[in-house]
Structure formats: structure tokens, C-alpha cells
C-alpha positions as a Python dict, from the first residue, in 0.01 Angstrom:
ca = {
    (1, 'M'): (0, 0, 0),
    (2, 'D'): (114, -357, 59),
    (3, 'V'): (434, -337, -196),
    (4, 'F'): (595, -658, -13),
    (5, 'G'): (269, -826, 33),
    (6, 'E'): (234, -843, -357),
    (7, 'A'): (540, -943, -433),
    (8, 'L'): (493, -1229, -188),
    (9, 'R'): (152, -1281, -343),
    (10, 'D'): (298, -1298, -725),
    (11, 'F'): (573, -1527, -564),
    (12, 'Y'): (343, -1795, -438),
    (13, 'T'): (132, -1761, -720),
    (14, 'D'): (411, -1791, -974),
    (15, 'N'): (354, -1471, -1164),
    (16, 'F'): (672, -1341, -1003),
    (17, 'T'): (821, -1194, -1311),
    (18, 'Q'): (964, -866, -1164),
    (19, 'K'): (1208, -866, -874),
    (20, 'L'): (1161, -713, -544),
    (21, 'I'): (1395, -437, -467),
    (22, 'L'): (1537, -293, -144),
    (23, 'H'): (1615, 52, -101),
    (24, 'T'): (1865, 110, 220),
    (25, 'S'): (1912, 372, 440),
    (26, 'Y'): (2330, 295, 429),
    (27, 'G'): (2424, 153, 96),
    (28, 'E'): (2323, 92, -238),
    (29, 'P'): (1973, -85, -364),
    (30, 'E'): (1951, -485, -306),
    (31, 'D'): (1744, -810, -481),
    (32, 'M'): (1535, -887, -220),
    (33, 'P'): (1506, -1295, -274),
    (34, 'L'): (1127, -1410, -196),
    (35, 'D'): (1223, -1779, -192),
    (36, 'I'): (1349, -1760, 204),
    (37, 'F'): (1029, -1664, 362),
    (38, 'F'): (886, -2012, 232),
    (39, 'R'): (1163, -2210, 361),
    (40, 'D'): (1057, -2538, 548),
    (41, 'E'): (1225, -2661, 873),
    (42, 'E'): (1482, -2866, 667),
    (43, 'E'): (1614, -2549, 556),
    (44, 'M'): (1646, -2280, 823),
    (45, 'S'): (1925, -2181, 999),
    (46, 'E'): (2074, -2279, 1339),
    (47, 'V'): (1925, -1990, 1505),
    (48, 'E'): (1626, -2052, 1404),
    (49, 'L'): (1630, -2375, 1501),
    (50, 'E'): (1688, -2319, 1814),
    (51, 'A'): (1467, -2073, 1799),
    (52, 'L'): (1181, -2284, 1774),
    (53, 'S'): (1330, -2520, 2021),
    (54, 'C'): (1259, -2250, 2284),
    (55, 'C'): (910, -2216, 2259),
    (56, 'Y'): (674, -2354, 2484),
    (57, 'G'): (291, -2325, 2570),
    (58, 'N'): (99, -2101, 2322),
    (59, 'V'): (304, -1923, 2120),
    (60, 'L'): (266, -1587, 1941),
    (61, 'D'): (463, -1536, 1603),
    (62, 'I'): (477, -1149, 1561),
    (63, 'G'): (586, -1081, 1209),
    (64, 'A'): (459, -1387, 1078),
    (65, 'G'): (534, -1304, 712),
    (66, 'V'): (403, -1569, 483),
    (67, 'G'): (393, -1843, 809),
    (68, 'S'): (707, -2082, 772),
    (69, 'H'): (776, -2028, 1144),
    (70, 'A'): (410, -2104, 1250),
    (71, 'L'): (358, -2421, 1026),
    (72, 'A'): (697, -2551, 1162),
    (73, 'L'): (563, -2439, 1531),
    (74, 'Q'): (241, -2668, 1442),
    (75, 'E'): (421, -2938, 1360),
    (76, 'L'): (579, -2970, 1683),
    (77, 'E'): (199, -2973, 1819),
    (78, 'L'): (239, -2592, 2003),
    (79, 'D'): (-80, -2377, 1987),
    (80, 'V'): (59, -2117, 1761),
    (81, 'T'): (-97, -1770, 1673),
    (82, 'A'): (69, -1605, 1354),
    (83, 'L'): (49, -1217, 1398),
    (84, 'E'): (103, -1045, 1023),
    (85, 'I'): (50, -651, 944),
    (86, 'S'): (0, -751, 579),
    (87, 'P'): (-320, -874, 469),
    (88, 'L'): (-165, -1032, 154),
    (89, 'A'): (94, -1224, 356),
    (90, 'A'): (-190, -1316, 648),
    (91, 'E'): (-397, -1436, 308),
    (92, 'I'): (-98, -1646, 214),
    (93, 'M'): (-38, -1786, 542),
    (94, 'Q'): (-427, -1903, 531),
    (95, 'Q'): (-358, -2090, 193),
    (96, 'R'): (-22, -2278, 345),
    (97, 'G'): (-241, -2392, 658),
    (98, 'V'): (-144, -2160, 913),
    (99, 'A'): (-468, -2210, 1176),
    (100, 'K'): (-464, -1922, 1374),
    (101, 'I'): (-397, -1599, 1206),
    (102, 'I'): (-410, -1207, 1326),
    (103, 'N'): (-351, -954, 1081),
    (104, 'Q'): (-279, -679, 1307),
    (105, 'D'): (-45, -437, 1432),
    (106, 'I'): (170, -564, 1686),
    (107, 'F'): (144, -254, 1883),
    (108, 'T'): (-232, -205, 1846),
    (109, 'Y'): (-250, -591, 1942),
    (110, 'S'): (-437, -667, 2288),
    (111, 'G'): (-635, -981, 2279),
    (112, 'D'): (-505, -1303, 2457),
    (113, 'T'): (-219, -1361, 2671),
    (114, 'Y'): (133, -1589, 2579),
    (115, 'D'): (387, -1790, 2744),
    (116, 'T'): (620, -1751, 2418),
    (117, 'L'): (629, -1418, 2178),
    (118, 'L'): (821, -1518, 1908),
    (119, 'L'): (983, -1269, 1645),
    (120, 'L'): (1242, -1423, 1411),
    (121, 'M'): (1429, -1278, 1064),
    (122, 'N'): (1523, -1011, 1273),
    (123, 'G'): (1182, -957, 1358),
    (124, 'I'): (1285, -794, 1678),
    (125, 'G'): (1349, -518, 1423),
    (126, 'L'): (1013, -413, 1333),
    (127, 'V'): (1049, -154, 1643),
    (128, 'G'): (1167, 40, 1456),
    (129, 'D'): (1422, 232, 1669),
    (130, 'I'): (1524, 235, 2030),
    (131, 'A'): (1282, 434, 2155),
    (132, 'G'): (1033, 180, 1990),
    (133, 'L'): (1210, -97, 2183),
    (134, 'R'): (1138, 15, 2488),
    (135, 'Q'): (737, 68, 2345),
    (136, 'F'): (765, -262, 2276),
    (137, 'L'): (901, -421, 2569),
    (138, 'Q'): (624, -183, 2805),
    (139, 'H'): (358, -329, 2546),
    (140, 'A'): (455, -743, 2594),
    (141, 'K'): (417, -708, 2916),
    (142, 'K'): (27, -723, 2902),
    (143, 'L'): (70, -1014, 2577),
    (144, 'I'): (267, -1235, 2846),
    (145, 'N'): (167, -1503, 3093),
    (146, 'P'): (312, -1509, 3410),
    (147, 'N'): (674, -1692, 3337),
    (148, 'G'): (640, -1631, 2986),
    (149, 'Q'): (943, -1544, 2752),
    (150, 'L'): (1032, -1324, 2465),
    (151, 'V'): (1250, -1513, 2191),
    (152, 'F'): (1406, -1348, 1899),
    (153, 'D'): (1736, -1265, 1698),
    (154, 'S'): (1908, -1018, 1627),
    (155, 'S'): (2319, -899, 1494),
    (156, 'D'): (2541, -603, 1583),
    (157, 'I'): (2580, -458, 1205),
    (158, 'T'): (2912, -287, 1322),
    (159, 'Y'): (3041, -422, 1014),
    (160, 'L'): (2839, -210, 794),
    (161, 'Y'): (3052, 79, 870),
    (162, 'E'): (3391, -74, 814),
    (163, 'G'): (3479, 59, 1168),
    (164, 'N'): (3381, 427, 1137),
    (165, 'L'): (3049, 435, 1327),
    (166, 'P'): (2843, 733, 1237),
    (167, 'D'): (2864, 1003, 1481),
    (168, 'G'): (2539, 1156, 1620),
    (169, 'E'): (2283, 1061, 1909),
    (170, 'K'): (2105, 800, 1662),
    (171, 'Y'): (2153, 479, 1739),
    (172, 'Y'): (2385, 344, 1483),
    (173, 'G'): (2172, 9, 1460),
    (174, 'E'): (1890, 214, 1356),
    (175, 'I'): (1811, 226, 961),
    (176, 'A'): (1562, 241, 705),
    (177, 'Y'): (1407, 38, 443),
    (178, 'Q'): (1194, 70, 141),
    (179, 'Y'): (1031, -185, -95),
    (180, 'E'): (1008, -137, -493),
    (181, 'Y'): (803, -371, -690),
    (182, 'R'): (695, -324, -1026),
    (183, 'Q'): (820, 15, -1031),
    (184, 'V'): (593, 93, -730),
    (185, 'K'): (799, 235, -431),
    (186, 'G'): (612, 181, -80),
    (187, 'E'): (691, 398, 221),
    (188, 'W'): (1023, 461, 374),
    (189, 'F'): (993, 206, 739),
    (190, 'K'): (1247, 188, 1032),
    (191, 'W'): (1436, -96, 1119),
    (192, 'L'): (1629, -184, 1430),
    (193, 'Y'): (1928, -405, 1449),
    (194, 'I'): (2053, -388, 1819),
    (195, 'D'): (2431, -526, 1957),
    (196, 'Q'): (2361, -764, 2301),
    (197, 'D'): (2507, -538, 2538),
    (198, 'T'): (2253, -246, 2422),
    (199, 'L'): (1971, -466, 2449),
    (200, 'A'): (2047, -600, 2809),
    (201, 'E'): (2106, -223, 2936),
    (202, 'I'): (1731, -118, 2789),
    (203, 'A'): (1584, -445, 2873),
    (204, 'G'): (1711, -430, 3259),
    (205, 'E'): (1552, -90, 3251),
    (206, 'E'): (1223, -179, 3137),
    (207, 'G'): (1192, -477, 3386),
    (208, 'W'): (1333, -778, 3179),
    (209, 'L'): (1630, -1042, 3227),
    (210, 'T'): (1782, -1079, 2877),
    (211, 'I'): (1934, -1430, 2795),
    (212, 'I'): (2175, -1523, 2527),
    (213, 'Q'): (2033, -1860, 2411),
    (214, 'Y'): (2281, -1921, 2069),
    (215, 'E'): (2535, -1682, 1920),
    (216, 'D'): (2730, -1749, 1579),
    (217, 'E'): (3065, -1609, 1407),
    (218, 'Q'): (2829, -1334, 1228),
    (219, 'D'): (2768, -1134, 1539),
    (220, 'Q'): (2375, -1292, 1536),
    (221, 'Y'): (2224, -1399, 1817),
    (222, 'L'): (1909, -1569, 1976),
    (223, 'A'): (1812, -1399, 2303),
    (224, 'R'): (1545, -1496, 2524),
    (225, 'L'): (1378, -1237, 2801),
    (226, 'I'): (1216, -1288, 3065),
    (227, 'L'): (1074, -1080, 3341),
    (228, 'A'): (1290, -954, 3598),
}
């Protein structure tokens, strides 16, 4: 069930008459704006623009959505492949002009190797949790060329807990979401937000060196990881 993809399709074809609702594990449901996924380069944030400027060689845009970052990289004349798990989002990408598209889960993908693996709009969140991050960092080694890099943004979400971090073994940046559209709910899925120190520690244990390329005043940052 591709609830998110259906909402994207309706938005793209001007048939969007109901809101996309995002249920969360930490608070009340929220309305999810869809126009942010269709932004052009002029509308992108500083962290996104910095990430695009860091890309080199052939690029795998992981969790590419409807292809906004892939299109920007094509404009920069980079060889970019967009990988997206949602079949409907992949169809939209094709209609928008993305040249190379793979409709697949990154964890099962074992195609070419790349100079840059890119995950934006907190794309690293798709790993789900700390264990998933370790799995991804191990898997990424099979997809990256010598002297290649991982480029992604994330943020420290301590602020959500107003100074009272939850007790227990679970990392506080591991949360869950569920999409609802046209009164149909998708499956709950896990999403990871990771602070810089925890990222550097885990990445180091998995053989990667972390470089913080950019950070802003809202605890959002851009990381580049290279094999140590």
C-alpha cells in the first residue's frame, strides 16, 4: 500500500482534495505539506544546496522522492541515478524528467557502485534505528567506489522532549510515523534522527570517518562520511 505515493500523485496531477496526515509516535497527528517535495533549486534550504555542491562523480540519490535533488544534479551535469522505494513516486520522477531511476529498497539494491551516495531531507532516517544505521553503513561499503563518500543531513531532536529524554535502552532519535490519506492508513514505519556525536561514534565503529560539512542554529547538520 503506497499511501504516500498516492498523495504525491494526486498533488502532481492537481487531484489533491484531501490532506495527507502524518501520525507520529511522539505527539499529535500533523498535516504533511507536499509542495516541499516538488521544490526547485531556488527553494531549497542551505543544507540541501551545500549537499548538492559536495556531490561528485556518479551519484546515487537514495530515497529520491519525486526527484527534485536528482533534477538539480542533472542540471549540474552530474551522472545521477535516483533510487526510490515508492513505485508511484518513481513514476512521477520519470514524468518530471529524471533520466535514471531505480524503483527498489536500498537494503536489497546491489547494482553499480558510486562516487557519492546522497540522502537528503533527513534521508538517513530511512535506516529506522541504530541497528539499521549499522546495517546501512555496512551495505554502503558494497556500493561505493574508492575515495567515495556518503552525504546526508540529520538533526538532534532533543527539543521534542523538552529536556526530559525518555528512559530505557531505545535511542531517543528513533521514532515512528504513519501516513493517512483519503481515510486510508499505511503501515507504521521507523525513522531515525541522530545527533552528531552518536553518528560519529557509530560510523567510526563501522569504519567510516565523519566530517560535519555544515550545521545551522536548529541543530540540523550535513555530514560527509568517507571510509577510514
